[in-house]
KEPA-50096 format. One record per residue: residue in one letter; z, y, x of N, C-alpha, C, O in turn. Coordinates in nm, 3 decimals. Layout:
! residues N
{palum=A, nw=Z, nv=Y, nu=X, caw=Z, cav=Y, cau=X, cw=Z, cv=Y, cu=X, ow=Z, ov=Y, ou=X}
...
This chain:
! residues 148
{palum=X, nw=19.663, nv=7.629, nu=10.611, caw=19.496, cav=7.679, cau=10.606, cw=19.444, cv=7.565, cu=10.558, ow=19.475, ov=7.449, ou=10.587}
{palum=X, nw=19.341, nv=7.615, nu=10.464, caw=19.275, cav=7.498, cau=10.395, cw=19.139, cv=7.495, cu=10.448, ow=19.078, ov=7.596, ou=10.482}
{palum=X, nw=19.084, nv=7.353, nu=10.456, caw=18.947, cav=7.382, cau=10.505, cw=18.843, cv=7.355, cu=10.380, ow=18.856, ov=7.287, ou=10.278}
{palum=X, nw=18.757, nv=7.420, nu=10.420, caw=18.639, cav=7.415, cau=10.304, cw=18.554, cv=7.283, cu=10.335, ow=18.521, ov=7.235, ou=10.443}
{palum=X, nw=18.534, nv=7.245, nu=10.218, caw=18.417, cav=7.105, cau=10.243, cw=18.291, cv=7.158, cu=10.321, ow=18.245, ov=7.271, ou=10.324}
{palum=X, nw=18.250, nv=7.046, nu=10.383, caw=18.108, cav=7.098, cau=10.455, cw=18.014, cv=7.016, cu=10.353, ow=18.034, ov=6.905, ou=10.304}
{palum=X, nw=17.905, nv=7.105, nu=10.334, caw=17.787, cav=7.068, cau=10.270, cw=17.707, cv=6.984, cu=10.330, ow=17.658, ov=7.034, ou=10.431}
{palum=X, nw=17.671, nv=6.870, nu=10.307, caw=17.562, cav=6.766, cau=10.375, cw=17.423, cv=6.755, cu=10.302, ow=17.331, ov=6.685, ou=10.347}
{palum=X, nw=17.414, nv=6.831, nu=10.182, caw=17.282, cav=6.825, cau=10.103, cw=17.241, cv=6.985, cu=10.107, ow=17.319, ov=7.071, ou=10.066}
{palum=X, nw=17.127, nv=7.013, nu=10.155, caw=17.078, cav=7.153, cau=10.142, cw=17.088, cv=7.198, cu=10.003, ow=17.095, ov=7.111, ou=9.917}
{palum=X, nw=17.089, nv=7.334, nu=9.965, caw=17.076, cav=7.366, cau=9.833, cw=16.956, cv=7.466, cu=9.813, ow=16.911, ov=7.508, ou=9.919}
{palum=X, nw=16.902, nv=7.506, nu=9.713, caw=16.793, cav=7.602, cau=9.700, cw=16.643, cv=7.563, cu=9.740, ow=16.599, ov=7.449, ou=9.727}
{palum=X, nw=16.583, nv=7.653, nu=9.781, caw=16.415, cav=7.608, cau=9.801, cw=16.409, cv=7.512, cu=9.926, ow=16.301, ov=7.467, ou=9.964}
{palum=X, nw=16.535, nv=7.481, nu=9.993, caw=16.530, cav=7.395, cau=10.140, cw=16.576, cv=7.254, cu=10.097, ow=16.625, ov=7.188, ou=10.189}
{palum=X, nw=16.571, nv=7.195, nu=9.982, caw=16.596, cav=7.075, cau=9.961, cw=16.541, cv=6.986, cu=10.001, ow=16.422, ov=7.011, ou=10.019}
{palum=X, nw=16.578, nv=6.861, nu=10.033, caw=16.507, cav=6.752, cau=10.113, cw=16.404, cv=6.701, cu=10.016, ow=16.438, ov=6.665, ou=9.904}
{palum=X, nw=16.269, nv=6.695, nu=10.059, caw=16.182, cav=6.611, cau=9.987, cw=16.142, cv=6.506, cu=10.053, ow=16.129, ov=6.497, ou=10.176}
{palum=X, nw=16.116, nv=6.400, nu=9.950, caw=16.027, cav=6.281, cau=9.997, cw=15.915, cv=6.295, cu=10.074, ow=15.866, ov=6.408, ou=10.084}
{palum=X, nw=15.874, nv=6.218, nu=10.120, caw=15.741, cav=6.214, cau=10.183, cw=15.630, cv=6.192, cu=10.043, ow=15.533, ov=6.266, ou=10.026}
{palum=X, nw=15.654, nv=6.109, nu=9.975, caw=15.571, cav=6.127, cau=9.854, cw=15.568, cv=6.258, cu=9.770, ow=15.465, ov=6.293, ou=9.711}
{palum=X, nw=15.679, nv=6.329, nu=9.768, caw=15.681, cav=6.445, cau=9.683, cw=15.629, cv=6.548, cu=9.761, ow=15.590, ov=6.649, ou=9.702}
{palum=X, nw=15.621, nv=6.542, nu=9.904, caw=15.567, cav=6.631, cau=9.983, cw=15.411, cv=6.633, cu=9.974, ow=15.343, ov=6.733, ou=9.955}
{palum=X, nw=15.355, nv=6.482, nu=9.994, caw=15.194, cav=6.441, cau=9.966, cw=15.137, cv=6.498, cu=9.838, ow=15.027, ov=6.550, ou=9.828}
{palum=X, nw=15.225, nv=6.483, nu=9.742, caw=15.188, cav=6.539, cau=9.605, cw=15.178, cv=6.669, cu=9.573, ow=15.097, ov=6.715, ou=9.493}
{palum=X, nw=15.266, nv=6.732, nu=9.641, caw=15.261, cav=6.891, cau=9.662, cw=15.132, cv=6.927, cu=9.705, ow=15.050, ov=6.986, ou=9.634}
{palum=X, nw=15.111, nv=6.886, nu=9.831, caw=14.975, cav=6.928, cau=9.911, cw=14.855, cv=6.902, cu=9.847, ow=14.756, ov=6.973, ou=9.864}
{palum=X, nw=14.858, nv=6.790, nu=9.765, caw=14.724, cav=6.740, cau=9.697, cw=14.698, cv=6.834, cu=9.558, ow=14.588, ov=6.866, ou=9.513}
{palum=X, nw=14.834, nv=6.871, nu=9.503, caw=14.814, cav=6.969, cau=9.384, cw=14.781, cv=7.105, cu=9.420, ow=14.750, ov=7.193, ou=9.340}
{palum=X, nw=14.789, nv=7.117, nu=9.557, caw=14.721, cav=7.246, cau=9.582, cw=14.577, cv=7.251, cu=9.664, ow=14.500, ov=7.347, ou=9.652}
{palum=X, nw=14.550, nv=7.141, nu=9.748, caw=14.439, cav=7.133, cau=9.811, cw=14.325, cv=7.082, cu=9.697, ow=14.212, ov=7.131, ou=9.698}
{palum=X, nw=14.356, nv=7.003, nu=9.622, caw=14.246, cav=6.934, cau=9.534, cw=14.180, cv=7.026, cu=9.455, ow=14.057, ov=7.028, ou=9.464}
{palum=X, nw=14.241, nv=7.112, nu=9.372, caw=14.171, cav=7.216, cau=9.296, cw=14.089, cv=7.320, cu=9.385, ow=13.973, ov=7.346, ou=9.352}
{palum=X, nw=14.138, nv=7.369, nu=9.477, caw=14.074, cav=7.444, cau=9.563, cw=13.953, cv=7.383, cu=9.624, ow=13.845, ov=7.443, ou=9.625}
{palum=X, nw=13.970, nv=7.270, nu=9.671, caw=13.822, cav=7.214, cau=9.717, cw=13.724, cv=7.171, cu=9.605, ow=13.602, ov=7.166, ou=9.614}
{palum=X, nw=13.788, nv=7.145, nu=9.514, caw=13.671, cav=7.120, cau=9.371, cw=13.596, cv=7.262, cu=9.333, ow=13.477, ov=7.273, ou=9.304}
{palum=X, nw=13.687, nv=7.360, nu=9.338, caw=13.619, cav=7.498, cau=9.327, cw=13.520, cv=7.528, cu=9.401, ow=13.412, ov=7.560, ou=9.351}
{palum=X, nw=13.546, nv=7.519, nu=9.561, caw=13.449, cav=7.510, cau=9.639, cw=13.336, cv=7.450, cu=9.634, ow=13.229, ov=7.508, ou=9.651}
{palum=X, nw=13.350, nv=7.321, nu=9.608, caw=13.220, cav=7.236, cau=9.590, cw=13.120, cv=7.292, cu=9.470, ow=12.997, ov=7.300, ou=9.475}
{palum=X, nw=13.212, nv=7.328, nu=9.359, caw=13.136, cav=7.392, cau=9.227, cw=13.082, cv=7.521, cu=9.264, ow=12.975, ov=7.548, ou=9.211}
{palum=X, nw=13.126, nv=7.597, nu=9.336, caw=13.082, cav=7.723, cau=9.367, cw=12.944, cv=7.707, cu=9.473, ow=12.851, ov=7.787, ou=9.474}
{palum=X, nw=12.951, nv=7.605, nu=9.547, caw=12.854, cav=7.576, cau=9.634, cw=12.723, cv=7.521, cu=9.571, ow=12.611, ov=7.551, ou=9.613}
{palum=X, nw=12.743, nv=7.456, nu=9.489, caw=12.637, cav=7.380, cau=9.405, cw=12.587, cv=7.459, cu=9.320, ow=12.468, ov=7.439, ou=9.297}
{palum=X, nw=12.645, nv=7.558, nu=9.255, caw=12.583, cav=7.639, cau=9.197, cw=12.530, cv=7.807, cu=9.231, ow=12.513, ov=7.906, ou=9.160}
{palum=X, nw=12.515, nv=7.777, nu=9.380, caw=12.470, cav=7.874, cau=9.450, cw=12.547, cv=8.023, cu=9.441, ow=12.493, ov=8.129, ou=9.474}
{palum=X, nw=12.662, nv=8.012, nu=9.397, caw=12.737, cav=8.132, cau=9.368, cw=12.763, cv=8.195, cu=9.541, ow=12.735, ov=8.309, ou=9.577}
{palum=X, nw=12.811, nv=8.105, nu=9.612, caw=12.834, cav=8.143, cau=9.741, cw=12.711, cv=8.195, cu=9.813, ow=12.725, ov=8.293, ou=9.886}
{palum=X, nw=12.601, nv=8.141, nu=9.800, caw=12.483, cav=8.204, cau=9.850, cw=12.447, cv=8.351, cu=9.792, ow=12.397, ov=8.435, ou=9.866}
{palum=X, nw=12.467, nv=8.368, nu=9.697, caw=12.456, cav=8.514, cau=9.644, cw=12.550, cv=8.593, cu=9.705, ow=12.515, ov=8.701, ou=9.752}
{palum=X, nw=12.670, nv=8.553, nu=9.711, caw=12.791, cav=8.636, cau=9.740, cw=12.772, cv=8.678, cu=9.891, ow=12.780, ov=8.796, ou=9.926}
{palum=X, nw=12.745, nv=8.574, nu=9.979, caw=12.694, cav=8.580, cau=10.124, cw=12.584, cv=8.676, cu=10.141, ow=12.578, ov=8.751, ou=10.239}
{palum=X, nw=12.496, nv=8.674, nu=10.047, caw=12.376, cav=8.779, cau=10.066, cw=12.408, cv=8.927, cu=10.035, ow=12.380, ov=9.027, ou=10.101}
{palum=X, nw=12.474, nv=8.916, nu=9.915, caw=12.537, cav=9.075, cau=9.896, cw=12.628, cv=9.120, cu=10.001, ow=12.638, ov=9.240, ou=10.026}
{palum=X, nw=12.705, nv=9.021, nu=10.070, caw=12.773, cav=9.087, cau=10.187, cw=12.688, cv=9.106, cu=10.323, ow=12.716, ov=9.197, ou=10.402}
{palum=X, nw=12.583, nv=9.015, nu=10.344, caw=12.533, cav=9.019, cau=10.477, cw=12.405, cv=9.120, cu=10.465, ow=12.374, ov=9.174, ou=10.572}
{palum=X, nw=12.329, nv=9.154, nu=10.357, caw=12.229, cav=9.216, cau=10.348, cw=12.240, cv=9.392, cu=10.357, ow=12.275, ov=9.461, ou=10.261}
{palum=X, nw=12.212, nv=9.431, nu=10.452, caw=12.240, cav=9.585, cau=10.463, cw=12.123, cv=9.659, cu=10.448, ow=12.017, ov=9.597, ou=10.437}
{palum=X, nw=12.122, nv=9.786, nu=10.444, caw=12.018, cav=9.885, cau=10.416, cw=11.913, cv=9.856, cu=10.544, ow=11.791, ov=9.845, ou=10.531}
{palum=X, nw=11.990, nv=9.845, nu=10.675, caw=11.877, cav=9.833, cau=10.788, cw=11.824, cv=9.691, cu=10.768, ow=11.720, ov=9.668, ou=10.829}
{palum=X, nw=11.873, nv=9.592, nu=10.695, caw=11.790, cav=9.458, cau=10.682, cw=11.641, cv=9.461, cu=10.635, ow=11.558, ov=9.374, ou=10.663}
{palum=X, nw=11.622, nv=9.548, nu=10.575, caw=11.485, cav=9.587, cau=10.496, cw=11.385, cv=9.570, cu=10.622, ow=11.279, ov=9.508, ou=10.613}
{palum=X, nw=11.431, nv=9.632, nu=10.738, caw=11.335, cav=9.625, cau=10.843, cw=11.338, cv=9.512, cu=10.952, ow=11.269, ov=9.523, ou=11.054}
{palum=X, nw=11.419, nv=9.405, nu=10.930, caw=11.430, cav=9.294, cau=10.986, cw=11.365, cv=9.194, cu=10.950, ow=11.418, ov=9.145, ou=10.850}
{palum=X, nw=11.261, nv=9.129, nu=10.989, caw=11.197, cav=9.004, cau=10.907, cw=11.292, cv=8.892, cu=10.869, ow=11.294, ov=8.854, ou=10.752}
{palum=X, nw=11.377, nv=8.832, nu=10.968, caw=11.444, cav=8.756, cau=10.924, cw=11.567, cv=8.749, cu=10.839, ow=11.606, ov=8.650, ou=10.776}
{palum=X, nw=11.621, nv=8.865, nu=10.845, caw=11.702, cav=8.920, cau=10.729, cw=11.653, cv=8.907, cu=10.598, ow=11.703, ov=8.835, ou=10.512}
{palum=X, nw=11.554, nv=8.979, nu=10.584, caw=11.465, cav=8.986, cau=10.485, cw=11.404, cv=8.876, cu=10.404, ow=11.369, ov=8.879, ou=10.286}
{palum=X, nw=11.397, nv=8.782, nu=10.488, caw=11.360, cav=8.671, cau=10.442, cw=11.466, cv=8.574, cu=10.390, ow=11.449, ov=8.494, ou=10.298}
{palum=X, nw=11.563, nv=8.590, nu=10.450, caw=11.687, cav=8.522, cau=10.394, cw=11.724, cv=8.571, cu=10.259, ow=11.759, ov=8.490, ou=10.174}
{palum=X, nw=11.718, nv=8.716, nu=10.229, caw=11.734, cav=8.773, cau=10.136, cw=11.638, cv=8.716, cu=10.003, ow=11.675, ov=8.671, ou=9.895}
{palum=X, nw=11.508, nv=8.737, nu=10.059, caw=11.393, cav=8.699, cau=9.965, cw=11.415, cv=8.553, cu=9.914, ow=11.400, ov=8.528, ou=9.794}
{palum=X, nw=11.452, nv=8.450, nu=10.011, caw=11.480, cav=8.311, cau=9.969, cw=11.582, cv=8.311, cu=9.868, ow=11.565, ov=8.245, ou=9.766}
{palum=X, nw=11.706, nv=8.388, nu=9.888, caw=11.789, cav=8.380, cau=9.764, cw=11.736, cv=8.438, cu=9.631, ow=11.754, ov=8.387, ou=9.520}
{palum=X, nw=11.668, nv=8.554, nu=9.658, caw=11.631, cav=8.618, cau=9.524, cw=11.541, cv=8.521, cu=9.438, ow=11.551, ov=8.495, ou=9.319}
{palum=X, nw=11.446, nv=8.475, nu=9.534, caw=11.337, cav=8.419, cau=9.448, cw=11.395, cv=8.261, cu=9.405, ow=11.329, ov=8.210, ou=9.315}
{palum=X, nw=11.481, nv=8.196, nu=9.446, caw=11.535, cav=8.086, cau=9.398, cw=11.654, cv=8.110, cu=9.283, ow=11.693, ov=8.024, ou=9.203}
{palum=X, nw=11.693, nv=8.224, nu=9.292, caw=11.810, cav=8.264, cau=9.219, cw=11.770, cv=8.303, cu=9.063, ow=11.827, ov=8.263, ou=8.962}
{palum=X, nw=11.652, nv=8.397, nu=9.071, caw=11.604, cav=8.446, cau=8.958, cw=11.508, cv=8.397, cu=8.881, ow=11.450, ov=8.459, ou=8.793}
{palum=X, nw=11.483, nv=8.243, nu=8.926, caw=11.376, cav=8.169, cau=8.837, cw=11.232, cv=8.183, cu=8.895, ow=11.149, ov=8.123, ou=8.828}
{palum=X, nw=11.186, nv=8.246, nu=8.998, caw=11.046, cav=8.261, cau=9.030, cw=10.994, cv=8.104, cu=9.088, ow=10.879, ov=8.061, ou=9.079}
{palum=X, nw=11.110, nv=8.035, nu=9.147, caw=11.068, cav=7.891, cau=9.193, cw=11.176, cv=7.818, cu=9.159, ow=11.286, ov=7.871, ou=9.144}
{palum=X, nw=11.157, nv=7.703, nu=9.145, caw=11.260, cav=7.593, cau=9.094, cw=11.281, cv=7.481, cu=9.226, ow=11.336, ov=7.371, ou=9.221}
{palum=X, nw=11.228, nv=7.538, nu=9.324, caw=11.238, cav=7.440, cau=9.450, cw=11.357, cv=7.477, cu=9.524, ow=11.418, ov=7.583, ou=9.515}
{palum=X, nw=11.385, nv=7.377, nu=9.599, caw=11.509, cav=7.407, cau=9.692, cw=11.490, cv=7.517, cu=9.776, ow=11.381, ov=7.520, ou=9.833}
{palum=X, nw=11.572, nv=7.614, nu=9.800, caw=11.564, cav=7.709, cau=9.920, cw=11.504, cv=7.653, cu=10.043, ow=11.415, ov=7.720, ou=10.095}
{palum=X, nw=11.541, nv=7.533, nu=10.102, caw=11.475, cav=7.486, cau=10.219, cw=11.350, cv=7.457, cu=10.196, ow=11.286, ov=7.444, ou=10.300}
{palum=X, nw=11.277, nv=7.437, nu=10.077, caw=11.156, cav=7.372, cau=10.065, cw=11.056, cv=7.523, cu=10.032, ow=10.955, ov=7.517, ou=9.962}
{palum=X, nw=11.085, nv=7.599, nu=10.067, caw=11.005, cav=7.738, cau=10.066, cw=10.977, cv=7.783, cu=10.198, ow=11.059, ov=7.782, ou=10.290}
{palum=X, nw=10.870, nv=7.818, nu=10.205, caw=10.810, cav=7.860, cau=10.361, cw=10.778, cv=8.044, cu=10.333, ow=10.735, ov=8.081, ou=10.224}
{palum=X, nw=10.794, nv=8.102, nu=10.400, caw=10.798, cav=8.260, cau=10.370, cw=10.703, cv=8.303, cu=10.509, ow=10.744, ov=8.302, ou=10.625}
{palum=X, nw=10.564, nv=8.341, nu=10.463, caw=10.462, cav=8.374, cau=10.573, cw=10.473, cv=8.517, cu=10.571, ow=10.421, ov=8.582, ou=10.481}
{palum=X, nw=10.537, nv=8.572, nu=10.665, caw=10.495, cav=8.724, cau=10.684, cw=10.379, cv=8.787, cu=10.781, ow=10.373, ov=8.779, ou=10.904}
{palum=X, nw=10.291, nv=8.853, nu=10.691, caw=10.179, cav=8.934, cau=10.771, cw=10.245, cv=9.032, cu=10.839, ow=10.303, ov=9.125, ou=10.783}
{palum=X, nw=10.240, nv=9.014, nu=10.974, caw=10.274, cav=9.144, cau=11.082, cw=10.179, cv=9.250, cu=11.086, ow=10.217, ov=9.362, ou=11.119}
{palum=X, nw=10.058, nv=9.227, nu=11.056, caw=9.962, cav=9.364, cau=11.054, cw=9.988, cv=9.452, cu=10.947, ow=9.945, ov=9.566, ou=10.969}
{palum=X, nw=10.045, nv=9.436, nu=10.839, caw=10.086, cav=9.541, cau=10.729, cw=10.133, cv=9.670, cu=10.803, ow=10.161, ov=9.679, ou=10.923}
{palum=X, nw=10.135, nv=9.754, nu=10.724, caw=10.212, cav=9.903, cau=10.738, cw=10.362, cv=9.871, cu=10.634, ow=10.369, ov=9.814, ou=10.526}
{palum=X, nw=10.453, nv=9.923, nu=10.705, caw=10.593, cav=9.923, cau=10.640, cw=10.593, cv=9.930, cu=10.469, ow=10.656, ov=9.856, ou=10.394}
{palum=X, nw=10.506, nv=10.037, nu=10.432, caw=10.513, cav=10.069, cau=10.280, cw=10.443, cv=9.945, cu=10.206, ow=10.448, ov=9.953, ou=10.084}
{palum=X, nw=10.387, nv=9.844, nu=10.252, caw=10.313, cav=9.741, cau=10.178, cw=10.306, cv=9.616, cu=10.272, ow=10.200, ov=9.566, ou=10.308}
{palum=X, nw=10.428, nv=9.572, nu=10.307, caw=10.423, cav=9.435, cau=10.399, cw=10.399, cv=9.340, cu=10.282, ow=10.444, ov=9.360, ou=10.169}
{palum=X, nw=10.308, nv=9.212, nu=10.328, caw=10.291, cav=9.147, cau=10.234, cw=10.357, cv=8.988, cu=10.305, ow=10.346, ov=8.956, ou=10.423}
{palum=X, nw=10.422, nv=8.908, nu=10.200, caw=10.494, cav=8.792, cau=10.246, cw=10.424, cv=8.697, cu=10.151, ow=10.425, ov=8.722, ou=10.030}
{palum=X, nw=10.354, nv=8.569, nu=10.207, caw=10.328, cav=8.470, cau=10.100, cw=10.420, cv=8.361, cu=10.098, ow=10.473, ov=8.322, ou=10.202}
{palum=X, nw=10.444, nv=8.308, nu=9.984, caw=10.557, cav=8.212, cau=9.962, cw=10.473, cv=8.099, cu=9.939, ow=10.381, ov=8.102, ou=9.857}
{palum=X, nw=10.507, nv=7.988, nu=10.016, caw=10.433, cav=7.847, cau=10.026, cw=10.563, cv=7.766, cu=9.972, ow=10.680, ov=7.806, ou=9.978}
{palum=X, nw=10.518, nv=7.645, nu=9.918, caw=10.573, cav=7.526, cau=9.906, cw=10.565, cv=7.412, cu=10.003, ow=10.465, ov=7.341, ou=10.012}
{palum=X, nw=10.684, nv=7.392, nu=10.084, caw=10.661, cav=7.293, cau=10.178, cw=10.696, cv=7.167, cu=10.139, ow=10.804, ov=7.148, ou=10.084}
{palum=X, nw=10.612, nv=7.071, nu=10.163, caw=10.589, cav=6.915, cau=10.126, cw=10.621, cv=6.827, cu=10.260, ow=10.550, ov=6.731, ou=10.292}
{palum=X, nw=10.715, nv=6.863, nu=10.323, caw=10.753, cav=6.776, cau=10.440, cw=10.914, cv=6.743, cu=10.450, ow=11.003, ov=6.808, ou=10.396}
{palum=X, nw=10.928, nv=6.629, nu=10.531, caw=11.079, cav=6.614, cau=10.546, cw=11.138, cv=6.549, cu=10.424, ow=11.105, ov=6.437, ou=10.385}
{palum=X, nw=11.256, nv=6.648, nu=10.347, caw=11.296, cav=6.586, cau=10.244, cw=11.260, cv=6.658, cu=10.102, ow=11.326, ov=6.652, ou=9.999}
{palum=X, nw=11.118, nv=6.737, nu=10.128, caw=11.078, cav=6.851, cau=10.017, cw=10.977, cv=6.729, cu=9.944, ow=10.898, ov=6.657, ou=10.006}
{palum=X, nw=10.999, nv=6.728, nu=9.827, caw=10.912, cav=6.629, cau=9.753, cw=10.750, cv=6.685, cu=9.748, ow=10.723, ov=6.801, ou=9.779}
{palum=X, nw=10.653, nv=6.593, nu=9.708, caw=10.502, cav=6.662, cau=9.712, cw=10.426, cv=6.566, cu=9.810, ow=10.482, ov=6.489, ou=9.888}
{palum=X, nw=10.312, nv=6.579, nu=9.799, caw=10.219, cav=6.516, cau=9.900, cw=10.242, cv=6.576, cu=10.043, ow=10.240, ov=6.698, ou=10.064}
{palum=X, nw=10.257, nv=6.508, nu=10.113, caw=10.293, cav=6.529, cau=10.253, cw=10.191, cv=6.610, cu=10.327, ow=10.072, ov=6.602, ou=10.295}
{palum=X, nw=10.233, nv=6.693, nu=10.431, caw=10.155, cav=6.810, cau=10.484, cw=10.041, cv=6.888, cu=10.415, ow=9.922, ov=6.892, ou=10.447}
{palum=X, nw=10.111, nv=6.955, nu=10.302, caw=10.028, cav=7.021, cau=10.191, cw=10.138, cv=7.147, cu=10.198, ow=10.259, ov=7.123, ou=10.200}
{palum=X, nw=10.090, nv=7.274, nu=10.201, caw=10.154, cav=7.415, cau=10.184, cw=10.067, cv=7.471, cu=10.070, ow=9.962, ov=7.529, ou=10.099}
{palum=X, nw=10.106, nv=7.456, nu=9.945, caw=10.037, cav=7.514, cau=9.844, cw=10.117, cv=7.651, cu=9.841, ow=10.235, ov=7.666, ou=9.873}
{palum=X, nw=10.020, nv=7.759, nu=9.792, caw=10.105, cav=7.900, cau=9.798, cw=10.127, cv=7.910, cu=9.661, ow=10.050, ov=7.879, ou=9.570}
{palum=X, nw=10.260, nv=7.965, nu=9.654, caw=10.307, cav=7.975, cau=9.506, cw=10.241, cv=8.109, cu=9.453, ow=10.159, ov=8.120, ou=9.362}
{palum=X, nw=10.297, nv=8.212, nu=9.534, caw=10.264, cav=8.383, cau=9.508, cw=10.313, cv=8.462, cu=9.633, ow=10.383, ov=8.422, ou=9.726}
{palum=X, nw=10.264, nv=8.572, nu=9.615, caw=10.270, cav=8.677, cau=9.741, cw=10.354, cv=8.773, cu=9.700, ow=10.350, ov=8.806, ou=9.582}
{palum=X, nw=10.443, nv=8.833, nu=9.786, caw=10.530, cav=8.931, cau=9.744, cw=10.479, cv=9.054, cu=9.836, ow=10.439, ov=9.034, ou=9.951}
{palum=X, nw=10.482, nv=9.171, nu=9.783, caw=10.442, cav=9.286, cau=9.864, cw=10.590, cv=9.397, cu=9.841, ow=10.641, ov=9.437, ou=9.736}
{palum=X, nw=10.625, nv=9.420, nu=9.972, caw=10.757, cav=9.478, cau=9.998, cw=10.720, cv=9.636, cu=10.045, ow=10.648, ov=9.666, ou=10.140}
{palum=X, nw=10.768, nv=9.702, nu=9.978, caw=10.778, cav=9.857, cau=10.049, cw=10.909, cv=9.876, cu=10.118, ow=11.004, ov=9.922, ou=10.055}
{palum=X, nw=10.919, nv=9.844, nu=10.243, caw=11.037, cav=9.846, cau=10.315, cw=11.095, cv=9.996, cu=10.323, ow=11.215, ov=10.009, ou=10.348}
{palum=X, nw=11.029, nv=10.093, nu=10.305, caw=11.077, cav=10.238, cau=10.316, cw=11.183, cv=10.288, cu=10.167, ow=11.290, ov=10.347, ou=10.158}
{palum=X, nw=11.092, nv=10.232, nu=10.071, caw=11.167, cav=10.262, cau=9.939, cw=11.234, cv=10.138, cu=9.870, ow=11.274, ov=10.130, ou=9.754}
{palum=X, nw=11.236, nv=10.039, nu=9.974, caw=11.323, cav=9.915, cau=9.906, cw=11.301, cv=9.839, cu=9.783, ow=11.388, ov=9.786, ou=9.714}
{palum=X, nw=11.138, nv=9.840, nu=9.758, caw=11.096, cav=9.800, cau=9.621, cw=11.006, cv=9.660, cu=9.673, ow=10.925, ov=9.657, ou=9.767}
{palum=X, nw=11.043, nv=9.556, nu=9.589, caw=10.984, cav=9.445, cau=9.597, cw=10.920, cv=9.417, cu=9.479, ow=10.978, ov=9.436, ou=9.373}
{palum=X, nw=10.760, nv=9.356, nu=9.487, caw=10.651, cav=9.332, cau=9.379, cw=10.587, cv=9.196, cu=9.421, ow=10.557, ov=9.158, ou=9.534}
{palum=X, nw=10.572, nv=9.130, nu=9.296, caw=10.536, cav=9.015, cau=9.312, cw=10.384, cv=8.981, cu=9.234, ow=10.368, ov=9.025, ou=9.121}
{palum=X, nw=10.308, nv=8.927, nu=9.279, caw=10.179, cav=8.860, cau=9.172, cw=10.190, cv=8.720, cu=9.135, ow=10.090, ov=8.648, ou=9.134}
{palum=X, nw=10.319, nv=8.671, nu=9.101, caw=10.338, cav=8.561, cau=9.035, cw=10.276, cv=8.557, cu=8.904, ow=10.302, ov=8.639, ou=8.816}
{palum=X, nw=10.182, nv=8.448, nu=8.889, caw=10.149, cav=8.439, cau=8.737, cw=10.008, cv=8.526, cu=8.711, ow=9.940, ov=8.506, ou=8.611}
{palum=X, nw=9.976, nv=8.612, nu=8.800, caw=9.843, cav=8.703, cau=8.808, cw=9.835, cv=8.743, cu=8.959, ow=9.887, ov=8.845, ou=9.004}
{palum=X, nw=9.773, nv=8.664, nu=9.024, caw=9.720, cav=8.682, cau=9.163, cw=9.635, cv=8.789, cu=9.173, ow=9.535, ov=8.803, ou=9.102}
{palum=X, nw=9.679, nv=8.879, nu=9.276, caw=9.613, cav=8.995, cau=9.310, cw=9.668, cv=9.134, cu=9.235, ow=9.641, ov=9.245, ou=9.282}
{palum=X, nw=9.752, nv=9.117, nu=9.108, caw=9.807, cav=9.238, cau=9.052, cw=9.956, cv=9.212, cu=9.073, ow=10.005, ov=9.104, ou=9.043}
{palum=X, nw=10.018, nv=9.297, nu=9.118, caw=10.159, cav=9.313, cau=9.142, cw=10.222, cv=9.379, cu=9.057, ow=10.175, ov=9.483, ou=9.011}
{palum=X, nw=10.346, nv=9.327, nu=9.018, caw=10.447, cav=9.362, cau=8.919, cw=10.587, cv=9.356, cu=8.980, ow=10.603, ov=9.281, ou=9.077}
{palum=X, nw=10.688, nv=9.424, nu=8.936, caw=10.831, cav=9.431, cau=8.984, cw=10.863, cv=9.287, cu=8.962, ow=10.801, ov=9.219, ou=8.880}
{palum=X, nw=10.967, nv=9.237, nu=9.041, caw=11.024, cav=9.111, cau=9.035, cw=11.129, cv=9.101, cu=8.923, ow=11.202, ov=9.198, ou=8.904}
{palum=X, nw=11.140, nv=8.988, nu=8.847, caw=11.271, cav=9.007, cau=8.772, cw=11.377, cv=9.019, cu=8.806, ow=11.467, ov=9.033, ou=8.722}
């Protein structure tokens, strides 16, 4: 009866790796993914994706969700070059659902640049919640046109 030799080193995908090889493999996987997430966050792509995912048809009638959507919309389509957290949205609660007005103000407090304690008005948005239409008077106060 012949004895088969006992294998002392594993073969195939279960080969032993050194600690250095293990760390390098993890870095090769984690580092590019981390950089991609940082780039997406800085370019505001994640904000747009989150807005498309969370803004539902019933959100048109909820002020908080609507303001969150408008904040993304105003900052991403070039209506304002301010940071999203430096914009203040003032909802006129007495308006009808077909013509809700929201004043967009520029904050100058905390980390927002500009003279302290001033709130210059940038423009007004008129929202028809029933027909899901947003209009702005940017560049022509009092005359509303569809937003870009």
